[in-house]
C-alpha positions, 0 to 999 in steps of 0.5 A: 156925519156924527163921530163913530163910538170909539173902539179899543180893539178896532180904532177905524172900523170905517177904514177897514170896511167894517163900517159903511156910511149909509142911510139904512136904519139900525134894526137894533134902535131903529134910527138912521146914524148915518152908518151901517156895521158891514162885518160879519154876525154870528146869530140866529137871524141873518142880521146883515148890515143890520145894526149901527155902530153905536148898538154895537158899541153899547152892546144892545145889538148884541144882547137884543139879538143874541148876536157876536161879532167875531167868533169867541174861539178865535180870540188870541188865536190859540196863543194868547189867552185873553180874560173873559171880559176882553173877550166878550168885548172883542165879540160882542161890543167891537165890530168884527171883519170879513177875511177870505178863510176863518178870521183870526183875532189876534192878541199880544201881552195876554190882551187881544191886539187892535185890528188895522185892517186887511192889507195889500203890499202898498197898504202893508209898506206905508204901515211900515218895516215892522209891519211887513216883517210880522207878515213875512214871519208869520208865513215863514216865506224866504227869498224868493218866494216870500217877494213874490208872495209879497208882490202879490198881496192886494187888500181886495182880491187875495191874498190879504193880509191881516195886521193887528198892532198890540195895545200894550208893546206897540208890536205888530201881529198879523196873518194872511191868507187868500181865497 
């Protein structure tokens, strides 16, 4: 298998589950690259698991199918204004991700942040105290409520946390939701 193209705002889409190993043919380039995008596609046509990471990275999938992979309205989460160029890169040339509710692409330092993945308690603890604090601050829970919520965090069953890291200051950003 070949190395995936680099994605500034989604550094490891294989680990996050947005890209899967697959022998499917890409609908854009008609090649079997060994990988297929498994995240959301916003387009008129049904395009589930239709594109290879290279056609997302170079923008041909978005252009050819008038598709986006993240809703432009959620980039920066309404709190960070990002440039039009960044909005275009995240929505049209970066693998998106699926959440339980409407996804939010967090930002920091006037830029979109890098998506590190959906996490449960175990994965969040591996990221460290600052990542745990980011989730706790965002959900606003304290004491026993926080302990109970933190213990329930689960990457696959929810509630699930979605963790980002600022490309400039290195701070963790996060939110969580459940189905």
